[in-house]
ZADO-1210 file (C-alpha; in nm, 4 decimals, padded with zeros to 6 digits):
<atoms>
<atom x="00.0000" y="00.0000" z="00.0000" code="MET" pos="1"/>
<atom x="00.1133" y="00.3591" z="-00.0493" code="ASN" pos="2"/>
<atom x="00.1502" y="00.6116" z="00.2314" code="ILE" pos="3"/>
<atom x="-00.2005" y="00.7595" z="00.1872" code="GLU" pos="4"/>
<atom x="-00.3562" y="00.4138" z="00.2043" code="GLN" pos="5"/>
<atom x="-00.1468" y="00.3394" z="00.5126" code="MET" pos="6"/>
<atom x="-00.2851" y="00.6524" z="00.6802" code="LYS" pos="7"/>
<atom x="-00.6422" y="00.5413" z="00.6040" code="THR" pos="8"/>
<atom x="-00.5813" y="00.1996" z="00.7616" code="VAL" pos="9"/>
<atom x="-00.3907" y="00.3468" z="01.0550" code="LEU" pos="10"/>
<atom x="-00.6780" y="00.5814" z="01.1434" code="LYS" pos="11"/>
<atom x="-00.9225" y="00.2905" z="01.1567" code="GLU" pos="12"/>
<atom x="-00.6997" y="00.0739" z="01.3744" code="ILE" pos="13"/>
<atom x="-00.5927" y="00.3471" z="01.6183" code="LEU" pos="14"/>
<atom x="-00.9429" y="00.4916" z="01.6501" code="THR" pos="15"/>
<atom x="-01.1450" y="00.1726" z="01.6800" code="ASN" pos="16"/>
<atom x="-00.9164" y="-00.0939" z="01.8305" code="THR" pos="17"/>
<atom x="-00.6319" y="-00.1393" z="02.0780" code="ASP" pos="18"/>
<atom x="-00.4225" y="-00.3413" z="01.8315" code="LEU" pos="19"/>
<atom x="-00.0643" y="-00.2423" z="01.7503" code="THR" pos="20"/>
<atom x="00.0035" y="-00.1470" z="01.3865" code="PRO" pos="21"/>
<atom x="00.3595" y="-00.2057" z="01.2630" code="CYS" pos="22"/>
<atom x="00.4434" y="00.0145" z="00.9630" code="VAL" pos="23"/>
<atom x="00.7186" y="-00.1429" z="00.7518" code="VAL" pos="24"/>
<atom x="00.8825" y="00.0450" z="00.4682" code="GLY" pos="25"/>
<atom x="01.2114" y="00.1545" z="00.3123" code="HIS" pos="26"/>
<atom x="01.3904" y="00.4702" z="00.4180" code="ARG" pos="27"/>
<atom x="01.2329" y="00.7969" z="00.3113" code="GLY" pos="28"/>
<atom x="00.8959" y="00.6510" z="00.2107" code="VAL" pos="29"/>
<atom x="00.7169" y="00.8663" z="00.4708" code="GLY" pos="30"/>
<atom x="00.6426" y="00.6293" z="00.7603" code="LYS" pos="31"/>
<atom x="00.7090" y="00.8752" z="01.0429" code="THR" pos="32"/>
<atom x="00.5538" y="01.1740" z="00.8645" code="ALA" pos="33"/>
<atom x="00.2430" y="00.9680" z="00.7875" code="GLY" pos="34"/>
<atom x="00.2059" y="00.8575" z="01.1500" code="ILE" pos="35"/>
<atom x="00.2398" y="01.2174" z="01.2728" code="ILE" pos="36"/>
<atom x="-00.0221" y="01.3353" z="01.0211" code="GLN" pos="37"/>
<atom x="-00.2628" y="01.0646" z="01.1374" code="VAL" pos="38"/>
<atom x="-00.2137" y="01.1751" z="01.4990" code="CYS" pos="39"/>
<atom x="-00.3045" y="01.5308" z="01.4007" code="ARG" pos="40"/>
<atom x="-00.6101" y="01.4203" z="01.2059" code="GLU" pos="41"/>
<atom x="-00.7482" y="01.2032" z="01.4879" code="ILE" pos="42"/>
<atom x="-00.6495" y="01.4665" z="01.7461" code="GLU" pos="43"/>
<atom x="-00.4067" y="01.2599" z="01.9507" code="ARG" pos="44"/>
<atom x="-00.0826" y="01.3680" z="02.1105" code="SER" pos="45"/>
<atom x="00.2348" y="01.2121" z="01.9709" code="TYR" pos="46"/>
<atom x="00.5288" y="01.0644" z="02.1641" code="ILE" pos="47"/>
<atom x="00.8232" y="00.9281" z="01.9579" code="PRO" pos="48"/>
<atom x="01.0593" y="00.6665" z="02.1008" code="LEU" pos="49"/>
<atom x="01.3812" y="00.6043" z="01.9063" code="ARG" pos="50"/>
<atom x="01.4448" y="00.2527" z="02.0307" code="LEU" pos="51"/>
<atom x="01.7824" y="00.2338" z="01.8561" code="GLY" pos="52"/>
<atom x="01.9055" y="00.4976" z="02.1039" code="GLN" pos="53"/>
<atom x="01.7433" y="00.3569" z="02.4177" code="MET" pos="54"/>
<atom x="01.8467" y="00.1195" z="02.6929" code="GLU" pos="55"/>
<atom x="01.6278" y="-00.0898" z="02.9212" code="VAL" pos="56"/>
<atom x="01.6305" y="00.1776" z="03.1917" code="GLY" pos="57"/>
<atom x="01.4923" y="00.4315" z="02.9437" code="ASP" pos="58"/>
<atom x="01.1895" y="00.2032" z="02.8993" code="LEU" pos="59"/>
<atom x="01.1181" y="00.0526" z="03.2404" code="VAL" pos="60"/>
<atom x="01.2592" y="00.3302" z="03.4594" code="GLY" pos="61"/>
<atom x="01.5233" y="00.3306" z="03.7326" code="ILE" pos="62"/>
<atom x="01.4721" y="00.1017" z="04.0344" code="PRO" pos="63"/>
<atom x="01.4369" y="00.2539" z="04.3803" code="TYR" pos="64"/>
<atom x="01.3578" y="00.1128" z="04.7191" code="ARG" pos="65"/>
<atom x="01.0672" y="00.2090" z="04.9398" code="GLU" pos="66"/>
<atom x="01.0880" y="00.0369" z="05.2760" code="ALA" pos="67"/>
<atom x="01.1355" y="-00.3303" z="05.1858" code="GLU" pos="68"/>
<atom x="00.9794" y="-00.3026" z="04.8388" code="VAL" pos="69"/>
<atom x="01.1564" y="-00.2421" z="04.5082" code="MET" pos="70"/>
<atom x="00.9825" y="-00.0031" z="04.2651" code="HIS" pos="71"/>
<atom x="01.0640" y="00.1395" z="03.9222" code="TRP" pos="72"/>
<atom x="01.0339" y="00.5108" z="03.8479" code="SER" pos="73"/>
<atom x="00.7999" y="00.6089" z="03.5675" code="ARG" pos="74"/>
<atom x="00.9928" y="00.7057" z="03.2500" code="PRO" pos="75"/>
<atom x="00.9706" y="01.0745" z="03.1577" code="SER" pos="76"/>
<atom x="00.8016" y="00.9927" z="02.8244" code="TRP" pos="77"/>
<atom x="00.5274" y="00.7772" z="02.9775" code="TRP" pos="78"/>
<atom x="00.1862" y="00.9515" z="02.9376" code="PRO" pos="79"/>
<atom x="-00.0038" y="01.0073" z="03.2590" code="ASP" pos="80"/>
<atom x="-00.3318" y="00.8238" z="03.3182" code="ALA" pos="81"/>
<atom x="-00.5158" y="01.1584" z="03.3002" code="THR" pos="82"/>
<atom x="-00.3352" y="01.2802" z="02.9865" code="ALA" pos="83"/>
<atom x="-00.5186" y="01.3429" z="02.6592" code="ALA" pos="84"/>
<atom x="-00.5301" y="01.0439" z="02.4214" code="PRO" pos="85"/>
<atom x="-00.1780" y="00.9828" z="02.2950" code="THR" pos="86"/>
<atom x="-00.0064" y="00.7676" z="02.0317" code="VAL" pos="87"/>
<atom x="00.3327" y="00.6311" z="02.1394" code="ILE" pos="88"/>
<atom x="00.5454" y="00.5714" z="01.8312" code="HIS" pos="89"/>
<atom x="00.7997" y="00.2941" z="01.8876" code="CYS" pos="90"/>
<atom x="01.0334" y="00.3834" z="01.6016" code="ASP" pos="91"/>
<atom x="01.3281" y="00.1693" z="01.4878" code="GLU" pos="92"/>
<atom x="01.2032" y="-00.1332" z="01.6829" code="LEU" pos="93"/>
<atom x="01.4395" y="-00.3667" z="01.5012" code="ASN" pos="94"/>
<atom x="01.7362" y="-00.1294" z="01.5489" code="ARG" pos="95"/>
<atom x="01.7459" y="-00.1809" z="01.9264" code="ALA" pos="96"/>
<atom x="02.1168" y="-00.2384" z="01.9838" code="GLN" pos="97"/>
<atom x="02.0805" y="-00.4442" z="02.2989" code="GLN" pos="98"/>
<atom x="01.8924" y="-00.7718" z="02.3120" code="GLU" pos="99"/>
<atom x="01.7429" y="-00.6863" z="02.6521" code="ASP" pos="100"/>
<atom x="01.6002" y="-00.3606" z="02.5095" code="THR" pos="101"/>
<atom x="01.4129" y="-00.5581" z="02.2451" code="LEU" pos="102"/>
<atom x="01.2936" y="-00.8048" z="02.5068" code="GLN" pos="103"/>
<atom x="01.1710" y="-00.5198" z="02.7294" code="ALA" pos="104"/>
<atom x="00.9606" y="-00.3613" z="02.4547" code="ILE" pos="105"/>
<atom x="00.8161" y="-00.7010" z="02.3555" code="PHE" pos="106"/>
<atom x="00.5530" y="-00.6772" z="02.6291" code="GLN" pos="107"/>
<atom x="00.4610" y="-00.3189" z="02.5388" code="PHE" pos="108"/>
<atom x="00.3655" y="-00.3828" z="02.1766" code="VAL" pos="109"/>
<atom x="00.1346" y="-00.6696" z="02.2723" code="GLU" pos="110"/>
<atom x="-00.2335" y="-00.5614" z="02.2721" code="PRO" pos="111"/>
<atom x="-00.3849" y="-00.5917" z="02.6197" code="PRO" pos="112"/>
<atom x="-00.6002" y="-00.8917" z="02.7028" code="ALA" pos="113"/>
<atom x="-00.9698" y="-00.8264" z="02.7544" code="GLU" pos="114"/>
<atom x="-01.0270" y="-00.6281" z="03.0725" code="GLY" pos="115"/>
<atom x="-00.6536" y="-00.5604" z="03.1163" code="GLN" pos="116"/>
<atom x="-00.4268" y="-00.2644" z="03.0435" code="GLN" pos="117"/>
<atom x="-00.1246" y="-00.2558" z="02.8166" code="ARG" pos="118"/>
<atom x="00.1861" y="-00.2831" z="03.0331" code="SER" pos="119"/>
<atom x="00.5613" y="-00.2285" z="03.0318" code="LEU" pos="120"/>
<atom x="00.7200" y="-00.4006" z="03.3308" code="HIS" pos="121"/>
<atom x="00.5370" y="-00.2546" z="03.6338" code="THR" pos="122"/>
<atom x="00.3850" y="00.0402" z="03.4457" code="HIS" pos="123"/>
<atom x="00.0311" y="00.0222" z="03.3063" code="GLN" pos="124"/>
<atom x="-00.0778" y="00.2355" z="03.0116" code="LEU" pos="125"/>
<atom x="-00.4149" y="00.4071" z="03.0487" code="ALA" pos="126"/>
<atom x="-00.6728" y="00.2742" z="02.7989" code="PRO" pos="127"/>
<atom x="-00.7071" y="00.5996" z="02.5999" code="GLN" pos="128"/>
<atom x="-00.3473" y="00.5696" z="02.4744" code="HIS" pos="129"/>
<atom x="-00.2309" y="00.3702" z="02.1711" code="ARG" pos="130"/>
<atom x="00.0969" y="00.2255" z="02.0435" code="VAL" pos="131"/>
<atom x="00.2283" y="00.2145" z="01.6861" code="VAL" pos="132"/>
<atom x="00.5550" y="00.0632" z="01.5598" code="VAL" pos="133"/>
<atom x="00.7679" y="00.1552" z="01.2565" code="ALA" pos="134"/>
<atom x="01.0625" y="-00.0402" z="01.1140" code="ILE" pos="135"/>
<atom x="01.2748" y="-00.0804" z="00.8021" code="ASN" pos="136"/>
<atom x="01.2386" y="-00.4217" z="00.6370" code="PRO" pos="137"/>
<atom x="01.4933" y="-00.6910" z="00.7296" code="PRO" pos="138"/>
<atom x="01.5923" y="-00.7490" z="00.3670" code="ASP" pos="139"/>
<atom x="01.9685" y="-00.7030" z="00.4013" code="GLY" pos="140"/>
<atom x="01.9619" y="-00.3334" z="00.3103" code="SER" pos="141"/>
<atom x="01.9655" y="-00.2083" z="00.6700" code="TYR" pos="142"/>
<atom x="02.1532" y="-00.2736" z="00.9933" code="GLN" pos="143"/>
<atom x="01.8520" y="-00.4227" z="01.1680" code="VAL" pos="144"/>
<atom x="01.7670" y="-00.7265" z="01.3755" code="THR" pos="145"/>
<atom x="01.5150" y="-00.9716" z="01.2252" code="PRO" pos="146"/>
<atom x="01.2010" y="-00.9832" z="01.4390" code="LEU" pos="147"/>
<atom x="01.0967" y="-01.3293" z="01.5511" code="ASP" pos="148"/>
<atom x="00.7527" y="-01.4660" z="01.4713" code="ARG" pos="149"/>
<atom x="00.6282" y="-01.4343" z="01.8282" code="ALA" pos="150"/>
<atom x="00.6820" y="-01.0574" z="01.8129" code="LEU" pos="151"/>
<atom x="00.5344" y="-01.0190" z="01.4621" code="LEU" pos="152"/>
<atom x="00.2363" y="-01.2230" z="01.5798" code="ASP" pos="153"/>
<atom x="00.1444" y="-00.9436" z="01.8207" code="ARG" pos="154"/>
<atom x="00.1179" y="-00.6697" z="01.5577" code="MET" pos="155"/>
<atom x="-00.0736" y="-00.5767" z="01.2426" code="VAL" pos="156"/>
<atom x="00.2002" y="-00.5441" z="00.9808" code="VAL" pos="157"/>
<atom x="00.1338" y="-00.2693" z="00.7227" code="LEU" pos="158"/>
<atom x="00.3806" y="-00.2803" z="00.4326" code="GLN" pos="159"/>
<atom x="00.4294" y="00.0617" z="00.2694" code="VAL" pos="160"/>
<atom x="00.5873" y="00.1027" z="-00.0729" code="GLU" pos="161"/>
<atom x="00.6913" y="00.3974" z="-00.2890" code="THR" pos="162"/>
<atom x="00.4151" y="00.5389" z="-00.5087" code="ASP" pos="163"/>
<atom x="00.5040" y="00.8092" z="-00.7621" code="ALA" pos="164"/>
<atom x="00.1510" y="00.9495" z="-00.7863" code="GLU" pos="165"/>
<atom x="00.1196" y="00.9695" z="-00.4081" code="CYS" pos="166"/>
<atom x="00.4583" y="01.1438" z="-00.3862" code="TRP" pos="167"/>
<atom x="00.3615" y="01.3915" z="-00.6584" code="ALA" pos="168"/>
<atom x="00.0493" y="01.4942" z="-00.4651" code="GLN" pos="169"/>
<atom x="00.2554" y="01.5418" z="-00.1492" code="HIS" pos="170"/>
<atom x="00.5256" y="01.7359" z="-00.3362" code="ALA" pos="171"/>
<atom x="00.2673" y="01.9719" z="-00.4845" code="HIS" pos="172"/>
<atom x="00.0995" y="02.0233" z="-00.1471" code="LYS" pos="173"/>
<atom x="00.4345" y="02.1037" z="00.0188" code="GLU" pos="174"/>
<atom x="00.5383" y="02.3268" z="-00.2740" code="ASN" pos="175"/>
<atom x="00.8559" y="02.1360" z="-00.3624" code="TYR" pos="176"/>
<atom x="01.0789" y="02.2914" z="-00.6272" code="ASP" pos="177"/>
<atom x="00.8973" y="02.2822" z="-00.9615" code="SER" pos="178"/>
<atom x="01.2017" y="02.1446" z="-01.1477" code="ASP" pos="179"/>
<atom x="01.2223" y="01.8528" z="-00.9051" code="VAL" pos="180"/>
<atom x="00.8514" y="01.7793" z="-00.9395" code="ARG" pos="181"/>
<atom x="00.8551" y="01.7935" z="-01.3184" code="GLN" pos="182"/>
<atom x="01.1702" y="01.5809" z="-01.3437" code="PHE" pos="183"/>
<atom x="01.0249" y="01.3044" z="-01.1256" code="ILE" pos="184"/>
<atom x="00.7001" y="01.3161" z="-01.3258" code="THR" pos="185"/>
<atom x="00.8970" y="01.2193" z="-01.6340" code="GLY" pos="186"/>
<atom x="01.1447" y="00.9897" z="-01.4569" code="ASN" pos="187"/>
<atom x="00.9433" y="00.8008" z="-01.1981" code="GLN" pos="188"/>
<atom x="01.1993" y="00.5202" z="-01.1871" code="GLN" pos="189"/>
<atom x="01.4398" y="00.7663" z="-01.0237" code="LEU" pos="190"/>
<atom x="01.2057" y="00.8567" z="-00.7378" code="LEU" pos="191"/>
<atom x="01.3572" y="00.5859" z="-00.5198" code="SER" pos="192"/>
<atom x="01.5913" y="00.2951" z="-00.5793" code="SER" pos="193"/>
<atom x="01.6010" y="-00.0421" z="-00.4109" code="GLY" pos="194"/>
<atom x="01.2406" y="-00.0225" z="-00.2896" code="ASN" pos="195"/>
<atom x="01.1414" y="-00.3679" z="-00.4039" code="GLN" pos="196"/>
<atom x="00.8678" y="-00.5516" z="-00.2161" code="SER" pos="197"/>
<atom x="00.9664" y="-00.7572" z="00.0859" code="PHE" pos="198"/>
<atom x="00.8401" y="-01.0593" z="00.2759" code="ASP" pos="199"/>
<atom x="00.7942" y="-01.0210" z="00.6520" code="MET" pos="200"/>
<atom x="00.7310" y="-01.3944" z="00.7035" code="GLN" pos="201"/>
<atom x="00.3907" y="-01.3336" z="00.8621" code="VAL" pos="202"/>
<atom x="00.1971" y="-01.6553" z="00.9238" code="GLU" pos="203"/>
<atom x="-00.1451" y="-01.7461" z="01.0678" code="PRO" pos="204"/>
<atom x="-00.1860" y="-01.8352" z="01.4338" code="SER" pos="205"/>
<atom x="-00.4637" y="-01.8466" z="01.6917" code="GLU" pos="206"/>
<atom x="-00.3741" y="-01.4947" z="01.8089" code="ARG" pos="207"/>
<atom x="-00.3610" y="-01.3686" z="01.4489" code="ALA" pos="208"/>
<atom x="-00.7134" y="-01.4935" z="01.3747" code="TRP" pos="209"/>
<atom x="-00.8355" y="-01.3214" z="01.6917" code="GLU" pos="210"/>
<atom x="-00.6846" y="-00.9976" z="01.5570" code="MET" pos="211"/>
<atom x="-00.8583" y="-01.0522" z="01.2216" code="ILE" pos="212"/>
<atom x="-01.1854" y="-01.0913" z="01.4103" code="SER" pos="213"/>
<atom x="-01.1235" y="-00.7633" z="01.5937" code="THR" pos="214"/>
<atom x="-01.0407" y="-00.5801" z="01.2695" code="LEU" pos="215"/>
<atom x="-01.3530" y="-00.7080" z="01.0942" code="ARG" pos="216"/>
<atom x="-01.5758" y="-00.6243" z="01.3900" code="ARG" pos="217"/>
<atom x="-01.4558" y="-00.2694" z="01.4568" code="TYR" pos="218"/>
<atom x="-01.2856" y="-00.1383" z="01.1402" code="CYS" pos="219"/>
<atom x="-01.4077" y="-00.0543" z="00.7908" code="ARG" pos="220"/>
<atom x="-01.1323" y="-00.0656" z="00.5300" code="PHE" pos="221"/>
<atom x="-01.1686" y="00.0125" z="00.1587" code="PRO" pos="222"/>
<atom x="-01.2215" y="-00.3173" z="-00.0216" code="GLN" pos="223"/>
<atom x="-00.8988" y="-00.2816" z="-00.2193" code="GLU" pos="224"/>
<atom x="-00.6986" y="-00.2631" z="00.1064" code="LEU" pos="225"/>
<atom x="-00.8513" y="-00.5590" z="00.2902" code="GLU" pos="226"/>
<atom x="-00.6060" y="-00.8040" z="00.1324" code="MET" pos="227"/>
<atom x="-00.3079" y="-00.5884" z="00.2322" code="GLU" pos="228"/>
<atom x="-00.4255" y="-00.5461" z="00.5901" code="VAL" pos="229"/>
<atom x="-00.5139" y="-00.9114" z="00.6489" code="TYR" pos="230"/>
<atom x="-00.1912" y="-01.0280" z="00.4823" code="SER" pos="231"/>
<atom x="-00.0037" y="-00.8342" z="00.7491" code="GLY" pos="232"/>
<atom x="-00.1734" y="-01.0426" z="01.0186" code="VAL" pos="233"/>
<atom x="-00.2130" y="-01.3958" z="00.8811" code="ILE" pos="234"/>
<atom x="00.0088" y="-01.3933" z="00.5699" code="GLY" pos="235"/>
<atom x="-00.0908" y="-01.3568" z="00.2064" code="ARG" pos="236"/>
<atom x="-00.1856" y="-01.7201" z="00.1403" code="GLU" pos="237"/>
<atom x="-00.4258" y="-01.7375" z="00.4351" code="ALA" pos="238"/>
<atom x="-00.5651" y="-01.3907" z="00.3533" code="ALA" pos="239"/>
<atom x="-00.6402" y="-01.4934" z="-00.0069" code="VAL" pos="240"/>
<atom x="-00.8191" y="-01.8106" z="00.1077" code="CYS" pos="241"/>
<atom x="-01.0172" y="-01.6225" z="00.3733" code="PHE" pos="242"/>
<atom x="-01.1354" y="-01.3417" z="00.1465" code="LEU" pos="243"/>
<atom x="-01.2282" y="-01.5864" z="-00.1289" code="GLN" pos="244"/>
<atom x="-01.4338" y="-01.7813" z="00.1233" code="TRP" pos="245"/>
<atom x="-01.6028" y="-01.4591" z="00.2405" code="CYS" pos="246"/>
<atom x="-01.6885" y="-01.3670" z="-00.1193" code="ALA" pos="247"/>
<atom x="-01.8435" y="-01.7087" z="-00.1783" code="GLU" pos="248"/>
<atom x="-02.0422" y="-01.6785" z="00.1440" code="GLN" pos="249"/>
<atom x="-02.1805" y="-01.3401" z="00.0399" code="ARG" pos="250"/>
<atom x="-02.3182" y="-01.4946" z="-00.2788" code="LEU" pos="251"/>
<atom x="-02.4941" y="-01.7714" z="-00.0847" code="ARG" pos="252"/>
<atom x="-02.8445" y="-01.6835" z="00.0391" code="PRO" pos="253"/>
<atom x="-02.8774" y="-01.6600" z="00.4150" code="LEU" pos="254"/>
<atom x="-03.0839" y="-01.9411" z="00.5654" code="THR" pos="255"/>
<atom x="-03.3808" y="-01.8957" z="00.7959" code="ALA" pos="256"/>
<atom x="-03.1774" y="-02.0409" z="01.0828" code="GLU" pos="257"/>
<atom x="-02.8992" y="-01.7868" z="01.0297" code="GLU" pos="258"/>
<atom x="-03.1486" y="-01.5002" z="01.0248" code="ILE" pos="259"/>
<atom x="-03.3308" y="-01.6155" z="01.3384" code="LEU" pos="260"/>
<atom x="-03.0373" y="-01.7477" z="01.5425" code="ASP" pos="261"/>
<atom x="-02.7332" y="-01.5436" z="01.4345" code="SER" pos="262"/>
<atom x="-02.8723" y="-01.2034" z="01.3470" code="TRP" pos="263"/>
<atom x="-02.5944" y="-00.9960" z="01.5037" code="THR" pos="264"/>
<atom x="-02.3287" y="-01.1781" z="01.3037" code="ALA" pos="265"/>
<atom x="-02.5081" y="-01.1702" z="00.9673" code="ILE" pos="266"/>
<atom x="-02.7058" y="-00.8446" z="00.9801" code="SER" pos="267"/>
<atom x="-02.4685" y="-00.6580" z="00.7464" code="GLU" pos="268"/>
<atom x="-02.4735" y="-00.9425" z="00.4963" code="GLN" pos="269"/>
<atom x="-02.8548" y="-00.9523" z="00.5123" code="ALA" pos="270"/>
<atom x="-02.8746" y="-00.5810" z="00.4395" code="ARG" pos="271"/>
<atom x="-02.6452" y="-00.6061" z="00.1369" code="ASN" pos="272"/>
<atom x="-02.7780" y="-00.9196" z="-00.0360" code="GLN" pos="273"/>
<atom x="-02.8744" y="-00.8818" z="-00.4026" code="ARG" pos="274"/>
<atom x="-03.2504" y="-00.8882" z="-00.4653" code="ASP" pos="275"/>
<atom x="-03.2454" y="-01.2371" z="-00.6155" code="ASP" pos="276"/>
<atom x="-03.0415" y="-01.3701" z="-00.3247" code="VAL" pos="277"/>
<atom x="-03.2689" y="-01.1857" z="-00.0809" code="GLN" pos="278"/>
<atom x="-03.5742" y="-01.3484" z="-00.2381" code="ALA" pos="279"/>
<atom x="-03.4222" y="-01.6924" z="-00.1740" code="ALA" pos="280"/>
<atom x="-03.3642" y="-01.6057" z="00.1934" code="SER" pos="281"/>
<atom x="-03.7212" y="-01.4789" z="00.2258" code="MET" pos="282"/>
<atom x="-03.8565" y="-01.7983" z="00.0723" code="GLY" pos="283"/>
<atom x="-03.6588" y="-02.0125" z="00.3139" code="ASP" pos="284"/>
<atom x="-03.7802" y="-01.8007" z="00.6059" code="LEU" pos="285"/>
<atom x="-04.1468" y="-01.8330" z="00.5048" code="VAL" pos="286"/>
<atom x="-04.1094" y="-02.2112" z="00.4657" code="ALA" pos="287"/>
<atom x="-03.9397" y="-02.2429" z="00.8044" code="ARG" pos="288"/>
<atom x="-04.2167" y="-02.0493" z="00.9795" code="LEU" pos="289"/>
<atom x="-04.4874" y="-02.2503" z="00.8083" code="GLN" pos="290"/>
<atom x="-04.3333" y="-02.5710" z="00.9391" code="ASN" pos="291"/>
<atom x="-04.2468" y="-02.4324" z="01.2822" code="ASN" pos="292"/>
<atom x="-04.3830" y="-02.0961" z="01.3945" code="SER" pos="293"/>
<atom x="-04.2671" y="-02.1296" z="01.7548" code="ASP" pos="294"/>
<atom x="-04.0164" y="-01.8459" z="01.8067" code="LEU" pos="295"/>
<atom x="-03.8279" y="-01.7403" z="02.1170" code="SER" pos="296"/>
<atom x="-03.8237" y="-01.3706" z="02.1998" code="GLU" pos="297"/>
<atom x="-03.4710" y="-01.3196" z="02.0557" code="PRO" pos="298"/>
<atom x="-03.5834" y="-01.4979" z="01.7379" code="GLN" pos="299"/>
<atom x="-03.8892" y="-01.2711" z="01.7163" code="GLN" pos="300"/>
<atom x="-03.6642" y="-00.9675" z="01.7463" code="ASP" pos="301"/>
<atom x="-03.4340" y="-01.1085" z="01.4759" code="ALA" pos="302"/>
<atom x="-03.7306" y="-01.1631" z="01.2428" code="LEU" pos="303"/>
<atom x="-03.8432" y="-00.8009" z="01.2849" code="ILE" pos="304"/>
<atom x="-03.4869" y="-00.6746" z="01.2425" code="ALA" pos="305"/>
<atom x="-03.4583" y="-00.8678" z="00.9162" code="TYR" pos="306"/>
<atom x="-03.7868" y="-00.7262" z="00.7889" code="ILE" pos="307"/>
<atom x="-03.6605" y="-00.3789" z="00.8779" code="ASP" pos="308"/>
<atom x="-03.3512" y="-00.4008" z="00.6529" code="VAL" pos="309"/>
<atom x="-03.5461" y="-00.5117" z="00.3451" code="LEU" pos="310"/>
<atom x="-03.6274" y="-00.2704" z="00.0618" code="PRO" pos="311"/>
<atom x="-03.9863" y="-00.1442" z="00.0906" code="ARG" pos="312"/>
<atom x="-04.1412" y="-00.3642" z="-00.1799" code="ASP" pos="313"/>
<atom x="-03.9684" y="-00.6783" z="-00.0540" code="MET" pos="314"/>
<atom x="-04.0728" y="-00.5960" z="00.3020" code="ARG" pos="315"/>
<atom x="-04.4323" y="-00.5633" z="00.1837" code="PHE" pos="316"/>
<atom x="-04.4198" y="-00.9009" z="00.0100" code="GLY" pos="317"/>
<atom x="-04.2654" y="-01.0834" z="00.3060" code="LEU" pos="318"/>
<atom x="-04.5044" y="-00.9394" z="00.5648" code="VAL" pos="319"/>
<atom x="-04.8009" y="-01.0213" z="00.3410" code="LYS" pos="320"/>
<atom x="-04.6842" y="-01.3852" z="00.3260" code="SER" pos="321"/>
<atom x="-04.6209" y="-01.4034" z="00.7000" code="LEU" pos="322"/>
<atom x="-04.9631" y="-01.2619" z="00.7911" code="LEU" pos="323"/>
<atom x="-05.1190" y="-01.5756" z="00.6405" code="ARG" pos="324"/>
<atom x="-04.9582" y="-01.7676" z="00.9271" code="ASN" pos="325"/>
<atom x="-05.1722" y="-01.6873" z="01.2394" code="PRO" pos="326"/>
<atom x="-04.9032" y="-01.7485" z="01.5073" code="PRO" pos="327"/>
<atom x="-04.6547" y="-01.5378" z="01.3143" code="VAL" pos="328"/>
<atom x="-04.9190" y="-01.2714" z="01.2459" code="ALA" pos="329"/>
<atom x="-04.9718" y="-01.2444" z="01.6234" code="ALA" pos="330"/>
<atom x="-04.6000" y="-01.1778" z="01.6637" code="ILE" pos="331"/>
<atom x="-04.5942" y="-00.9099" z="01.3944" code="LEU" pos="332"/>
<atom x="-04.8923" y="-00.7300" z="01.5466" code="CYS" pos="333"/>
<atom x="-04.7302" y="-00.6736" z="01.8857" code="GLN" pos="334"/>
<atom x="-04.7187" y="-00.3057" z="01.9830" code="ASP" pos="335"/>
<atom x="-04.3416" y="-00.3064" z="02.0331" code="LYS" pos="336"/>
<atom x="-04.2908" y="-00.3788" z="01.6610" code="TYR" pos="337"/>
<atom x="-04.5168" y="-00.0999" z="01.5325" code="ASP" pos="338"/>
<atom x="-04.2248" y="00.1158" z="01.4170" code="ASP" pos="339"/>
<atom x="-04.1260" y="-00.1519" z="01.1668" code="VAL" pos="340"/>
<atom x="-04.4497" y="-00.3337" z="01.0834" code="ILE" pos="341"/>
<atom x="-04.7447" y="-00.0912" z="01.1231" code="LEU" pos="342"/>
<atom x="-04.7010" y="00.0996" z="00.7966" code="GLU" pos="343"/>
<atom x="-04.6729" y="-00.2246" z="00.5990" code="THR" pos="344"/>
<atom x="-04.9842" y="-00.3740" z="00.7585" code="ILE" pos="345"/>
<atom x="-05.1781" y="-00.0530" z="00.6880" code="GLN" pos="346"/>
<atom x="-05.0753" y="-00.0681" z="00.3225" code="ARG" pos="347"/>
<atom x="-05.1855" y="-00.4332" z="00.3001" code="ILE" pos="348"/>
<atom x="-05.5208" y="-00.3415" z="00.4570" code="SER" pos="349"/>
<atom x="-05.5702" y="-00.0635" z="00.2032" code="GLN" pos="350"/>
<atom x="-05.4960" y="-00.2979" z="-00.0852" code="ASP" pos="351"/>
<atom x="-05.7434" y="-00.5556" z="00.0466" code="VAL" pos="352"/>
<atom x="-06.0116" y="-00.2875" z="00.0896" code="ALA" pos="353"/>
</atoms>
């Protein structure tokens, strides 16, 4: 993805989840500038940590004794629990010169477990703060340490590549020298050298699939970026298989059981089904209720919710069919469903009259 696409993805992740994005790209591509711009746009403070220049004490603080108990002082960069929402940028993660520095930050980049706070040794990060990582790729071009799979498994890897059109827009906005801009327009191959794609060796795992679930539940990415984002969590092969499976599932009509028993999970799919696919789901629902009209209260609510997302004409047709089933008609006529059903029933009554 280019730097503008990276910013779009980064906003979604930092705003809607507590996951840790890891921006990977060659020198000069705009990783740090892009992260700072995102912080401005989402109105978060920005704290940069140059991990290549830091030691363990810079991260966990200096130990001191209080009575018989050992404590660690809070680092000067650590945002207070009452501070405004802040993004902590762990830059040069794979340039940490000491192994123990890399081991110390390992805990910090891990998203907190449910109900817990992100931690670094004895310090706990308040929930309004977020963490983002940036590194150069370990492709032999840089003096960096390869990150092991356990560490990569705790982050959403976003691979950023040079894009001439994206650079041209930025250069025009920043009023770069006109000769430079015009030269690069005609010689795009000279914008940057050695910026070939790279493989971060990301693979699927139980934790990675949990992160995919979180991303799909809370974030909305442009369709053309979904593959890139998911590849940075579970690897390209698994991402291709998963998105192909999702596409096939979207073309399959929802069943009556899915509508009645799993509404929360499938509501978006129900809303976006093509009319012909929707008609198949409606037919299955009518048949199911003719054979068994006994519905629990959650199933009744799911039925009404499904009716509510249908286009007006399809809603009219489904309700008309369901009213021929007395037990189901009694459900539809409950006062609590008037907001969804009343207008349709009135229209049916007018047509009959």
